[in-house]
mmCIF file of the N, C-alpha and C atoms, coordinates in Angstrom:
data_MODEL
# 
_entry.id   MODEL 
# 
loop_
_atom_site.group_PDB 
_atom_site.id 
_atom_site.type_symbol 
_atom_site.label_atom_id 
_atom_site.label_alt_id 
_atom_site.label_comp_id 
_atom_site.label_asym_id 
_atom_site.label_entity_id 
_atom_site.label_seq_id 
_atom_site.pdbx_PDB_ins_code 
_atom_site.Cartn_x 
_atom_site.Cartn_y 
_atom_site.Cartn_z 
_atom_site.occupancy 
_atom_site.B_iso_or_equiv 
_atom_site.pdbx_formal_charge 
_atom_site.auth_seq_id 
_atom_site.auth_comp_id 
_atom_site.auth_asym_id 
_atom_site.auth_atom_id 
_atom_site.pdbx_PDB_model_num 
ATOM 1   N N  . MET A 1 1  ? 63.653 119.795 156.560 1.00 0.00 ? 1  MET A N  1 
ATOM 2   C CA . MET A 1 1  ? 64.534 119.050 155.799 1.00 0.00 ? 1  MET A CA 1 
ATOM 3   C C  . MET A 1 1  ? 64.535 117.758 156.526 1.00 0.00 ? 1  MET A C  1 
ATOM 4   N N  . ASN A 1 2  ? 64.904 117.139 155.642 1.00 0.00 ? 2  ASN A N  1 
ATOM 5   C CA . ASN A 1 2  ? 64.713 115.392 155.631 1.00 0.00 ? 2  ASN A CA 1 
ATOM 6   C C  . ASN A 1 2  ? 65.969 114.821 155.965 1.00 0.00 ? 2  ASN A C  1 
ATOM 7   N N  . GLU A 1 3  ? 65.749 113.809 156.567 1.00 0.00 ? 3  GLU A N  1 
ATOM 8   C CA . GLU A 1 3  ? 67.309 113.235 157.148 1.00 0.00 ? 3  GLU A CA 1 
ATOM 9   C C  . GLU A 1 3  ? 67.021 111.437 156.010 1.00 0.00 ? 3  GLU A C  1 
ATOM 10  N N  . TYR A 1 4  ? 67.829 111.177 155.148 1.00 0.00 ? 4  TYR A N  1 
ATOM 11  C CA . TYR A 1 4  ? 68.528 110.168 154.444 1.00 0.00 ? 4  TYR A CA 1 
ATOM 12  C C  . TYR A 1 4  ? 69.856 109.950 155.051 1.00 0.00 ? 4  TYR A C  1 
ATOM 13  N N  . TYR A 1 5  ? 69.006 108.055 155.459 1.00 0.00 ? 5  TYR A N  1 
ATOM 14  C CA . TYR A 1 5  ? 70.065 107.216 155.700 1.00 0.00 ? 5  TYR A CA 1 
ATOM 15  C C  . TYR A 1 5  ? 71.044 107.161 154.851 1.00 0.00 ? 5  TYR A C  1 
ATOM 16  N N  . GLU A 1 6  ? 72.411 106.387 154.609 1.00 0.00 ? 6  GLU A N  1 
ATOM 17  C CA . GLU A 1 6  ? 73.172 105.667 154.378 1.00 0.00 ? 6  GLU A CA 1 
ATOM 18  C C  . GLU A 1 6  ? 72.578 103.924 154.220 1.00 0.00 ? 6  GLU A C  1 
ATOM 19  N N  . PHE A 1 7  ? 72.964 103.405 153.897 1.00 0.00 ? 7  PHE A N  1 
ATOM 20  C CA . PHE A 1 7  ? 71.994 102.077 153.400 1.00 0.00 ? 7  PHE A CA 1 
ATOM 21  C C  . PHE A 1 7  ? 72.407 101.035 154.852 1.00 0.00 ? 7  PHE A C  1 
ATOM 22  N N  . PRO A 1 8  ? 73.323 101.001 155.310 1.00 0.00 ? 8  PRO A N  1 
ATOM 23  C CA . PRO A 1 8  ? 73.581 100.209 156.425 1.00 0.00 ? 8  PRO A CA 1 
ATOM 24  C C  . PRO A 1 8  ? 73.107 100.893 157.925 1.00 0.00 ? 8  PRO A C  1 
ATOM 25  N N  . LYS A 1 9  ? 72.203 101.845 158.412 1.00 0.00 ? 9  LYS A N  1 
ATOM 26  C CA . LYS A 1 9  ? 71.953 102.181 159.047 1.00 0.00 ? 9  LYS A CA 1 
ATOM 27  C C  . LYS A 1 9  ? 70.464 102.775 159.297 1.00 0.00 ? 9  LYS A C  1 
ATOM 28  N N  . PHE A 1 10 ? 69.922 102.699 157.496 1.00 0.00 ? 10 PHE A N  1 
ATOM 29  C CA . PHE A 1 10 ? 68.906 102.331 156.678 1.00 0.00 ? 10 PHE A CA 1 
ATOM 30  C C  . PHE A 1 10 ? 68.526 100.951 157.333 1.00 0.00 ? 10 PHE A C  1 
ATOM 31  N N  . CYS A 1 11 ? 69.293 100.181 156.909 1.00 0.00 ? 11 CYS A N  1 
ATOM 32  C CA . CYS A 1 11 ? 68.484 98.401  157.953 1.00 0.00 ? 11 CYS A CA 1 
ATOM 33  C C  . CYS A 1 11 ? 68.353 98.706  159.096 1.00 0.00 ? 11 CYS A C  1 
ATOM 34  N N  . GLU A 1 12 ? 69.269 99.350  159.149 1.00 0.00 ? 12 GLU A N  1 
ATOM 35  C CA . GLU A 1 12 ? 69.227 98.992  160.960 1.00 0.00 ? 12 GLU A CA 1 
ATOM 36  C C  . GLU A 1 12 ? 68.133 99.882  161.610 1.00 0.00 ? 12 GLU A C  1 
ATOM 37  N N  . ARG A 1 13 ? 67.576 100.585 161.384 1.00 0.00 ? 13 ARG A N  1 
ATOM 38  C CA . ARG A 1 13 ? 65.876 101.359 161.245 1.00 0.00 ? 13 ARG A CA 1 
ATOM 39  C C  . ARG A 1 13 ? 65.393 100.455 161.322 1.00 0.00 ? 13 ARG A C  1 
ATOM 40  N N  . VAL A 1 14 ? 65.196 99.827  159.906 1.00 0.00 ? 14 VAL A N  1 
ATOM 41  C CA . VAL A 1 14 ? 63.884 99.116  159.587 1.00 0.00 ? 14 VAL A CA 1 
ATOM 42  C C  . VAL A 1 14 ? 63.979 97.756  160.367 1.00 0.00 ? 14 VAL A C  1 
ATOM 43  N N  . VAL A 1 15 ? 64.975 97.445  161.181 1.00 0.00 ? 15 VAL A N  1 
ATOM 44  C CA . VAL A 1 15 ? 64.408 96.498  161.786 1.00 0.00 ? 15 VAL A CA 1 
ATOM 45  C C  . VAL A 1 15 ? 63.863 96.937  163.385 1.00 0.00 ? 15 VAL A C  1 
ATOM 46  N N  . GLN A 1 16 ? 64.870 98.048  163.953 1.00 0.00 ? 16 GLN A N  1 
ATOM 47  C CA . GLN A 1 16 ? 64.156 99.068  164.798 1.00 0.00 ? 16 GLN A CA 1 
ATOM 48  C C  . GLN A 1 16 ? 62.956 98.960  164.875 1.00 0.00 ? 16 GLN A C  1 
ATOM 49  N N  . PHE A 1 17 ? 62.536 99.846  164.152 1.00 0.00 ? 17 PHE A N  1 
ATOM 50  C CA . PHE A 1 17 ? 61.102 100.531 163.404 1.00 0.00 ? 17 PHE A CA 1 
ATOM 51  C C  . PHE A 1 17 ? 60.189 99.054  163.563 1.00 0.00 ? 17 PHE A C  1 
ATOM 52  N N  . ILE A 1 18 ? 60.500 97.564  163.630 1.00 0.00 ? 18 ILE A N  1 
ATOM 53  C CA . ILE A 1 18 ? 59.584 96.559  162.967 1.00 0.00 ? 18 ILE A CA 1 
ATOM 54  C C  . ILE A 1 18 ? 60.078 96.354  164.315 1.00 0.00 ? 18 ILE A C  1 
ATOM 55  N N  . GLN A 1 19 ? 60.878 96.356  165.416 1.00 0.00 ? 19 GLN A N  1 
ATOM 56  C CA . GLN A 1 19 ? 60.428 95.635  166.313 1.00 0.00 ? 19 GLN A CA 1 
ATOM 57  C C  . GLN A 1 19 ? 60.457 95.870  167.782 1.00 0.00 ? 19 GLN A C  1 
ATOM 58  N N  . GLY A 1 20 ? 60.098 98.162  167.266 1.00 0.00 ? 20 GLY A N  1 
ATOM 59  C CA . GLY A 1 20 ? 59.191 98.545  168.763 1.00 0.00 ? 20 GLY A CA 1 
ATOM 60  C C  . GLY A 1 20 ? 57.941 98.628  167.736 1.00 0.00 ? 20 GLY A C  1 
ATOM 61  N N  . GLN A 1 21 ? 56.780 98.335  166.451 1.00 0.00 ? 21 GLN A N  1 
ATOM 62  C CA . GLN A 1 21 ? 56.414 97.568  166.983 1.00 0.00 ? 21 GLN A CA 1 
ATOM 63  C C  . GLN A 1 21 ? 55.375 96.780  166.774 1.00 0.00 ? 21 GLN A C  1 
ATOM 64  N N  . GLY A 1 22 ? 56.275 95.955  167.364 1.00 0.00 ? 22 GLY A N  1 
ATOM 65  C CA . GLY A 1 22 ? 55.735 94.637  168.262 1.00 0.00 ? 22 GLY A CA 1 
ATOM 66  C C  . GLY A 1 22 ? 56.193 93.612  167.409 1.00 0.00 ? 22 GLY A C  1 
ATOM 67  N N  . GLY A 1 23 ? 57.495 93.651  166.700 1.00 0.00 ? 23 GLY A N  1 
ATOM 68  C CA . GLY A 1 23 ? 57.970 92.547  166.465 1.00 0.00 ? 23 GLY A CA 1 
ATOM 69  C C  . GLY A 1 23 ? 57.107 92.459  164.639 1.00 0.00 ? 23 GLY A C  1 
ATOM 70  N N  . SER A 1 24 ? 55.978 92.619  163.958 1.00 0.00 ? 24 SER A N  1 
ATOM 71  C CA . SER A 1 24 ? 55.484 92.881  162.877 1.00 0.00 ? 24 SER A CA 1 
ATOM 72  C C  . SER A 1 24 ? 54.946 93.523  162.383 1.00 0.00 ? 24 SER A C  1 
ATOM 73  N N  . VAL A 1 25 ? 55.517 93.560  161.488 1.00 0.00 ? 25 VAL A N  1 
ATOM 74  C CA . VAL A 1 25 ? 54.325 95.195  160.307 1.00 0.00 ? 25 VAL A CA 1 
ATOM 75  C C  . VAL A 1 25 ? 53.845 94.776  158.965 1.00 0.00 ? 25 VAL A C  1 
ATOM 76  N N  . THR A 1 26 ? 53.004 95.392  157.960 1.00 0.00 ? 26 THR A N  1 
ATOM 77  C CA . THR A 1 26 ? 52.688 95.546  157.453 1.00 0.00 ? 26 THR A CA 1 
ATOM 78  C C  . THR A 1 26 ? 53.559 96.468  156.004 1.00 0.00 ? 26 THR A C  1 
ATOM 79  N N  . ASP A 1 27 ? 52.928 95.371  155.106 1.00 0.00 ? 27 ASP A N  1 
ATOM 80  C CA . ASP A 1 27 ? 54.055 96.892  154.240 1.00 0.00 ? 27 ASP A CA 1 
ATOM 81  C C  . ASP A 1 27 ? 53.461 98.232  154.060 1.00 0.00 ? 27 ASP A C  1 
ATOM 82  N N  . ARG A 1 28 ? 52.386 98.247  154.015 1.00 0.00 ? 28 ARG A N  1 
ATOM 83  C CA . ARG A 1 28 ? 51.966 99.558  154.171 1.00 0.00 ? 28 ARG A CA 1 
ATOM 84  C C  . ARG A 1 28 ? 52.820 100.263 154.910 1.00 0.00 ? 28 ARG A C  1 
ATOM 85  N N  . GLU A 1 29 ? 52.222 100.207 156.592 1.00 0.00 ? 29 GLU A N  1 
ATOM 86  C CA . GLU A 1 29 ? 53.329 100.880 157.664 1.00 0.00 ? 29 GLU A CA 1 
ATOM 87  C C  . GLU A 1 29 ? 54.781 101.238 157.441 1.00 0.00 ? 29 GLU A C  1 
ATOM 88  N N  . LEU A 1 30 ? 55.427 99.897  157.406 1.00 0.00 ? 30 LEU A N  1 
ATOM 89  C CA . LEU A 1 30 ? 56.628 100.499 156.732 1.00 0.00 ? 30 LEU A CA 1 
ATOM 90  C C  . LEU A 1 30 ? 56.416 100.908 155.692 1.00 0.00 ? 30 LEU A C  1 
ATOM 91  N N  . ARG A 1 31 ? 56.522 100.867 154.535 1.00 0.00 ? 31 ARG A N  1 
ATOM 92  C CA . ARG A 1 31 ? 56.144 102.113 153.582 1.00 0.00 ? 31 ARG A CA 1 
ATOM 93  C C  . ARG A 1 31 ? 56.200 103.755 154.461 1.00 0.00 ? 31 ARG A C  1 
ATOM 94  N N  . ARG A 1 32 ? 54.665 103.829 155.106 1.00 0.00 ? 32 ARG A N  1 
ATOM 95  C CA . ARG A 1 32 ? 54.018 105.057 155.648 1.00 0.00 ? 32 ARG A CA 1 
ATOM 96  C C  . ARG A 1 32 ? 55.704 105.468 156.589 1.00 0.00 ? 32 ARG A C  1 
ATOM 97  N N  . ALA A 1 33 ? 55.797 104.833 157.650 1.00 0.00 ? 33 ALA A N  1 
ATOM 98  C CA . ALA A 1 33 ? 56.863 105.326 158.416 1.00 0.00 ? 33 ALA A CA 1 
ATOM 99  C C  . ALA A 1 33 ? 58.652 105.793 157.152 1.00 0.00 ? 33 ALA A C  1 
ATOM 100 N N  . PHE A 1 34 ? 58.550 104.708 156.110 1.00 0.00 ? 34 PHE A N  1 
ATOM 101 C CA . PHE A 1 34 ? 60.168 105.227 156.069 1.00 0.00 ? 34 PHE A CA 1 
ATOM 102 C C  . PHE A 1 34 ? 59.864 106.126 154.332 1.00 0.00 ? 34 PHE A C  1 
ATOM 103 N N  . ARG A 1 35 ? 58.364 106.702 154.473 1.00 0.00 ? 35 ARG A N  1 
ATOM 104 C CA . ARG A 1 35 ? 58.767 107.216 153.236 1.00 0.00 ? 35 ARG A CA 1 
ATOM 105 C C  . ARG A 1 35 ? 59.096 108.268 152.852 1.00 0.00 ? 35 ARG A C  1 
ATOM 106 N N  . ARG A 1 36 ? 59.859 109.337 154.552 1.00 0.00 ? 36 ARG A N  1 
ATOM 107 C CA . ARG A 1 36 ? 60.452 110.918 154.149 1.00 0.00 ? 36 ARG A CA 1 
ATOM 108 C C  . ARG A 1 36 ? 62.026 110.457 153.974 1.00 0.00 ? 36 ARG A C  1 
ATOM 109 N N  . HIS A 1 37 ? 62.635 109.438 154.248 1.00 0.00 ? 37 HIS A N  1 
ATOM 110 C CA . HIS A 1 37 ? 63.666 108.766 154.700 1.00 0.00 ? 37 HIS A CA 1 
ATOM 111 C C  . HIS A 1 37 ? 64.511 108.378 153.471 1.00 0.00 ? 37 HIS A C  1 
ATOM 112 N N  . MET A 1 38 ? 63.652 108.273 152.388 1.00 0.00 ? 38 MET A N  1 
ATOM 113 C CA . MET A 1 38 ? 64.465 107.346 151.290 1.00 0.00 ? 38 MET A CA 1 
ATOM 114 C C  . MET A 1 38 ? 64.880 108.404 149.749 1.00 0.00 ? 38 MET A C  1 
ATOM 115 N N  . ARG A 1 39 ? 65.878 108.381 149.532 1.00 0.00 ? 39 ARG A N  1 
ATOM 116 C CA . ARG A 1 39 ? 66.571 109.289 148.437 1.00 0.00 ? 39 ARG A CA 1 
ATOM 117 C C  . ARG A 1 39 ? 65.874 109.163 147.478 1.00 0.00 ? 39 ARG A C  1 
ATOM 118 N N  . TYR A 1 40 ? 65.144 107.592 146.923 1.00 0.00 ? 40 TYR A N  1 
ATOM 119 C CA . TYR A 1 40 ? 65.241 107.570 145.388 1.00 0.00 ? 40 TYR A CA 1 
ATOM 120 C C  . TYR A 1 40 ? 64.128 106.545 145.426 1.00 0.00 ? 40 TYR A C  1 
ATOM 121 N N  . GLY A 1 41 ? 64.230 106.311 146.307 1.00 0.00 ? 41 GLY A N  1 
ATOM 122 C CA . GLY A 1 41 ? 62.612 105.486 146.443 1.00 0.00 ? 41 GLY A CA 1 
ATOM 123 C C  . GLY A 1 41 ? 62.420 103.628 146.314 1.00 0.00 ? 41 GLY A C  1 
ATOM 124 N N  . ASN A 1 42 ? 63.495 103.642 146.411 1.00 0.00 ? 42 ASN A N  1 
ATOM 125 C CA . ASN A 1 42 ? 63.673 101.508 146.059 1.00 0.00 ? 42 ASN A CA 1 
ATOM 126 C C  . ASN A 1 42 ? 64.004 101.366 147.510 1.00 0.00 ? 42 ASN A C  1 
ATOM 127 N N  . GLU A 1 43 ? 64.769 102.395 148.127 1.00 0.00 ? 43 GLU A N  1 
ATOM 128 C CA . GLU A 1 43 ? 65.508 101.665 149.045 1.00 0.00 ? 43 GLU A CA 1 
ATOM 129 C C  . GLU A 1 43 ? 65.078 100.424 150.446 1.00 0.00 ? 43 GLU A C  1 
ATOM 130 N N  . LEU A 1 44 ? 64.010 100.698 150.434 1.00 0.00 ? 44 LEU A N  1 
ATOM 131 C CA . LEU A 1 44 ? 63.409 99.934  151.291 1.00 0.00 ? 44 LEU A CA 1 
ATOM 132 C C  . LEU A 1 44 ? 63.063 98.748  150.480 1.00 0.00 ? 44 LEU A C  1 
ATOM 133 N N  . GLU A 1 45 ? 62.901 98.302  149.732 1.00 0.00 ? 45 GLU A N  1 
ATOM 134 C CA . GLU A 1 45 ? 62.512 97.568  149.260 1.00 0.00 ? 45 GLU A CA 1 
ATOM 135 C C  . GLU A 1 45 ? 64.245 96.382  148.928 1.00 0.00 ? 45 GLU A C  1 
ATOM 136 N N  . LYS A 1 46 ? 65.368 97.340  148.928 1.00 0.00 ? 46 LYS A N  1 
ATOM 137 C CA . LYS A 1 46 ? 66.519 96.657  149.141 1.00 0.00 ? 46 LYS A CA 1 
ATOM 138 C C  . LYS A 1 46 ? 66.945 96.412  150.356 1.00 0.00 ? 46 LYS A C  1 
ATOM 139 N N  . ALA A 1 47 ? 66.993 97.479  151.289 1.00 0.00 ? 47 ALA A N  1 
ATOM 140 C CA . ALA A 1 47 ? 66.650 97.090  152.823 1.00 0.00 ? 47 ALA A CA 1 
ATOM 141 C C  . ALA A 1 47 ? 66.080 95.825  153.332 1.00 0.00 ? 47 ALA A C  1 
ATOM 142 N N  . THR A 1 48 ? 64.672 95.812  153.228 1.00 0.00 ? 48 THR A N  1 
ATOM 143 C CA . THR A 1 48 ? 64.353 94.378  153.444 1.00 0.00 ? 48 THR A CA 1 
ATOM 144 C C  . THR A 1 48 ? 65.134 92.978  152.449 1.00 0.00 ? 48 THR A C  1 
ATOM 145 N N  . ALA A 1 49 ? 64.785 93.183  151.239 1.00 0.00 ? 49 ALA A N  1 
ATOM 146 C CA . ALA A 1 49 ? 65.779 92.252  150.205 1.00 0.00 ? 49 ALA A CA 1 
ATOM 147 C C  . ALA A 1 49 ? 66.982 91.688  151.410 1.00 0.00 ? 49 ALA A C  1 
ATOM 148 N N  . GLN A 1 50 ? 67.506 92.596  152.052 1.00 0.00 ? 50 GLN A N  1 
ATOM 149 C CA . GLN A 1 50 ? 69.310 92.767  152.118 1.00 0.00 ? 50 GLN A CA 1 
ATOM 150 C C  . GLN A 1 50 ? 69.174 91.846  153.661 1.00 0.00 ? 50 GLN A C  1 
ATOM 151 N N  . LEU A 1 51 ? 68.045 92.588  154.516 1.00 0.00 ? 51 LEU A N  1 
ATOM 152 C CA . LEU A 1 51 ? 67.733 91.529  155.638 1.00 0.00 ? 51 LEU A CA 1 
ATOM 153 C C  . LEU A 1 51 ? 67.448 90.393  155.967 1.00 0.00 ? 51 LEU A C  1 
ATOM 154 N N  . GLU A 1 52 ? 66.429 90.080  155.035 1.00 0.00 ? 52 GLU A N  1 
ATOM 155 C CA . GLU A 1 52 ? 66.027 88.876  154.857 1.00 0.00 ? 52 GLU A CA 1 
ATOM 156 C C  . GLU A 1 52 ? 66.953 87.539  154.642 1.00 0.00 ? 52 GLU A C  1 
ATOM 157 N N  . ARG A 1 53 ? 68.034 88.314  153.641 1.00 0.00 ? 53 ARG A N  1 
ATOM 158 C CA . ARG A 1 53 ? 68.788 87.297  153.142 1.00 0.00 ? 53 ARG A CA 1 
ATOM 159 C C  . ARG A 1 53 ? 69.404 87.200  154.078 1.00 0.00 ? 53 ARG A C  1 
ATOM 160 N N  . GLU A 1 54 ? 70.147 88.432  155.375 1.00 0.00 ? 54 GLU A N  1 
ATOM 161 C CA . GLU A 1 54 ? 70.687 88.126  156.493 1.00 0.00 ? 54 GLU A CA 1 
ATOM 162 C C  . GLU A 1 54 ? 70.409 87.480  157.425 1.00 0.00 ? 54 GLU A C  1 
ATOM 163 N N  . GLY A 1 55 ? 68.693 86.762  157.114 1.00 0.00 ? 55 GLY A N  1 
ATOM 164 C CA . GLY A 1 55 ? 68.045 85.866  158.444 1.00 0.00 ? 55 GLY A CA 1 
ATOM 165 C C  . GLY A 1 55 ? 67.617 87.150  159.985 1.00 0.00 ? 55 GLY A C  1 
ATOM 166 N N  . LEU A 1 56 ? 67.295 88.345  159.836 1.00 0.00 ? 56 LEU A N  1 
ATOM 167 C CA . LEU A 1 56 ? 67.033 89.370  160.454 1.00 0.00 ? 56 LEU A CA 1 
ATOM 168 C C  . LEU A 1 56 ? 65.417 89.833  160.253 1.00 0.00 ? 56 LEU A C  1 
ATOM 169 N N  . ILE A 1 57 ? 65.041 89.544  159.228 1.00 0.00 ? 57 ILE A N  1 
ATOM 170 C CA . ILE A 1 57 ? 63.568 89.540  159.164 1.00 0.00 ? 57 ILE A CA 1 
ATOM 171 C C  . ILE A 1 57 ? 62.991 88.699  158.087 1.00 0.00 ? 57 ILE A C  1 
ATOM 172 N N  . LYS A 1 58 ? 61.642 88.392  158.234 1.00 0.00 ? 58 LYS A N  1 
ATOM 173 C CA . LYS A 1 58 ? 61.070 87.444  157.201 1.00 0.00 ? 58 LYS A CA 1 
ATOM 174 C C  . LYS A 1 58 ? 59.283 87.794  156.795 1.00 0.00 ? 58 LYS A C  1 
ATOM 175 N N  . ARG A 1 59 ? 59.611 87.243  155.533 1.00 0.00 ? 59 ARG A N  1 
ATOM 176 C CA . ARG A 1 59 ? 57.869 87.397  155.330 1.00 0.00 ? 59 ARG A CA 1 
ATOM 177 C C  . ARG A 1 59 ? 56.808 87.231  156.351 1.00 0.00 ? 59 ARG A C  1 
ATOM 178 N N  . ASP A 1 60 ? 56.009 88.177  156.141 1.00 0.00 ? 60 ASP A N  1 
ATOM 179 C CA . ASP A 1 60 ? 54.309 87.276  157.180 1.00 0.00 ? 60 ASP A CA 1 
ATOM 180 C C  . ASP A 1 60 ? 53.497 87.975  156.997 1.00 0.00 ? 60 ASP A C  1 
ATOM 181 N N  . TYR A 1 61 ? 52.844 86.954  157.092 1.00 0.00 ? 61 TYR A N  1 
ATOM 182 C CA . TYR A 1 61 ? 51.186 87.188  156.364 1.00 0.00 ? 61 TYR A CA 1 
ATOM 183 C C  . TYR A 1 61 ? 50.029 87.488  157.794 1.00 0.00 ? 61 TYR A C  1 
ATOM 184 N N  . ARG A 1 62 ? 49.357 88.742  157.653 1.00 0.00 ? 62 ARG A N  1 
ATOM 185 C CA . ARG A 1 62 ? 48.427 88.867  158.884 1.00 0.00 ? 62 ARG A CA 1 
ATOM 186 C C  . ARG A 1 62 ? 47.026 88.965  158.257 1.00 0.00 ? 62 ARG A C  1 
ATOM 187 N N  . LYS A 1 63 ? 46.000 88.440  158.853 1.00 0.00 ? 63 LYS A N  1 
ATOM 188 C CA . LYS A 1 63 ? 44.683 88.479  158.658 1.00 0.00 ? 63 LYS A CA 1 
ATOM 189 C C  . LYS A 1 63 ? 43.856 88.661  159.611 1.00 0.00 ? 63 LYS A C  1 
ATOM 190 N N  . GLY A 1 64 ? 43.316 89.736  159.238 1.00 0.00 ? 64 GLY A N  1 
ATOM 191 C CA . GLY A 1 64 ? 42.133 90.707  160.331 1.00 0.00 ? 64 GLY A CA 1 
ATOM 192 C C  . GLY A 1 64 ? 41.134 90.387  160.116 1.00 0.00 ? 64 GLY A C  1 
ATOM 193 N N  . GLU A 1 65 ? 40.195 91.202  160.865 1.00 0.00 ? 65 GLU A N  1 
ATOM 194 C CA . GLU A 1 65 ? 38.543 90.380  160.803 1.00 0.00 ? 65 GLU A CA 1 
ATOM 195 C C  . GLU A 1 65 ? 37.846 90.210  159.601 1.00 0.00 ? 65 GLU A C  1 
ATOM 196 N N  . ARG A 1 66 ? 38.296 91.442  159.017 1.00 0.00 ? 66 ARG A N  1 
ATOM 197 C CA . ARG A 1 66 ? 37.271 91.500  157.527 1.00 0.00 ? 66 ARG A CA 1 
ATOM 198 C C  . ARG A 1 66 ? 38.838 91.586  156.544 1.00 0.00 ? 66 ARG A C  1 
ATOM 199 N N  . GLY A 1 67 ? 38.395 91.471  155.545 1.00 0.00 ? 67 GLY A N  1 
ATOM 200 C CA . GLY A 1 67 ? 38.880 91.532  154.559 1.00 0.00 ? 67 GLY A CA 1 
ATOM 201 C C  . GLY A 1 67 ? 40.280 90.934  154.466 1.00 0.00 ? 67 GLY A C  1 
ATOM 202 N N  . PRO A 1 68 ? 41.382 91.858  152.685 1.00 0.00 ? 68 PRO A N  1 
ATOM 203 C CA . PRO A 1 68 ? 42.238 90.802  152.921 1.00 0.00 ? 68 PRO A CA 1 
ATOM 204 C C  . PRO A 1 68 ? 43.233 90.603  153.465 1.00 0.00 ? 68 PRO A C  1 
ATOM 205 N N  . VAL A 1 69 ? 44.457 89.262  153.762 1.00 0.00 ? 69 VAL A N  1 
ATOM 206 C CA . VAL A 1 69 ? 45.398 88.956  153.788 1.00 0.00 ? 69 VAL A CA 1 
ATOM 207 C C  . VAL A 1 69 ? 45.987 90.061  153.906 1.00 0.00 ? 69 VAL A C  1 
ATOM 208 N N  . ALA A 1 70 ? 47.219 90.735  155.116 1.00 0.00 ? 70 ALA A N  1 
ATOM 209 C CA . ALA A 1 70 ? 48.038 92.319  155.023 1.00 0.00 ? 70 ALA A CA 1 
ATOM 210 C C  . ALA A 1 70 ? 49.869 91.148  154.681 1.00 0.00 ? 70 ALA A C  1 
ATOM 211 N N  . GLU A 1 71 ? 49.852 91.267  153.915 1.00 0.00 ? 71 GLU A N  1 
ATOM 212 C CA . GLU A 1 71 ? 50.950 91.256  153.756 1.00 0.00 ? 71 GLU A CA 1 
ATOM 213 C C  . GLU A 1 71 ? 52.595 92.229  154.666 1.00 0.00 ? 71 GLU A C  1 
ATOM 214 N N  . GLY A 1 72 ? 53.739 91.751  155.108 1.00 0.00 ? 72 GLY A N  1 
ATOM 215 C CA . GLY A 1 72 ? 54.478 92.415  156.011 1.00 0.00 ? 72 GLY A CA 1 
ATOM 216 C C  . GLY A 1 72 ? 55.387 91.734  156.104 1.00 0.00 ? 72 GLY A C  1 
ATOM 217 N N  . TRP A 1 73 ? 56.691 91.924  157.413 1.00 0.00 ? 73 TRP A N  1 
ATOM 218 C CA . TRP A 1 73 ? 57.208 91.504  158.038 1.00 0.00 ? 73 TRP A CA 1 
ATOM 219 C C  . TRP A 1 73 ? 57.805 91.235  159.338 1.00 0.00 ? 73 TRP A C  1 
ATOM 220 N N  . ARG A 1 74 ? 58.134 90.447  159.509 1.00 0.00 ? 74 ARG A N  1 
ATOM 221 C CA . ARG A 1 74 ? 58.485 89.998  161.114 1.00 0.00 ? 74 ARG A CA 1 
ATOM 222 C C  . ARG A 1 74 ? 59.653 89.670  161.057 1.00 0.00 ? 74 ARG A C  1 
ATOM 223 N N  . VAL A 1 75 ? 60.408 89.799  162.146 1.00 0.00 ? 75 VAL A N  1 
ATOM 224 C CA . VAL A 1 75 ? 61.850 90.084  163.282 1.00 0.00 ? 75 VAL A CA 1 
ATOM 225 C C  . VAL A 1 75 ? 62.132 88.589  164.049 1.00 0.00 ? 75 VAL A C  1 
ATOM 226 N N  . LEU A 1 76 ? 63.244 88.122  163.720 1.00 0.00 ? 76 LEU A N  1 
ATOM 227 C CA . LEU A 1 76 ? 63.334 86.834  163.286 1.00 0.00 ? 76 LEU A CA 1 
ATOM 228 C C  . LEU A 1 76 ? 64.476 86.858  164.968 1.00 0.00 ? 76 LEU A C  1 
ATOM 229 N N  . GLY A 1 77 ? 64.378 86.069  165.449 1.00 0.00 ? 77 GLY A N  1 
ATOM 230 C CA . GLY A 1 77 ? 65.411 85.857  167.562 1.00 0.00 ? 77 GLY A CA 1 
ATOM 231 C C  . GLY A 1 77 ? 64.877 86.395  168.009 1.00 0.00 ? 77 GLY A C  1 
# 
């Protein structure tokens, strides 16, 4: 059975996950980490938008050795 988080707890878990990954994650990593915790599928987009409005996270771009730039998120503060 999957555990679905209520929105405030979901937002808190997103920030904790990003912090646990060194303060920065790609969109792909974030989606894979939370795919089983979303009830409708759009909670992650809503959570990242809310956290960005609150000034807790910011859009981040990471360039690897090869390939395209990976978009993601970085914790502020």
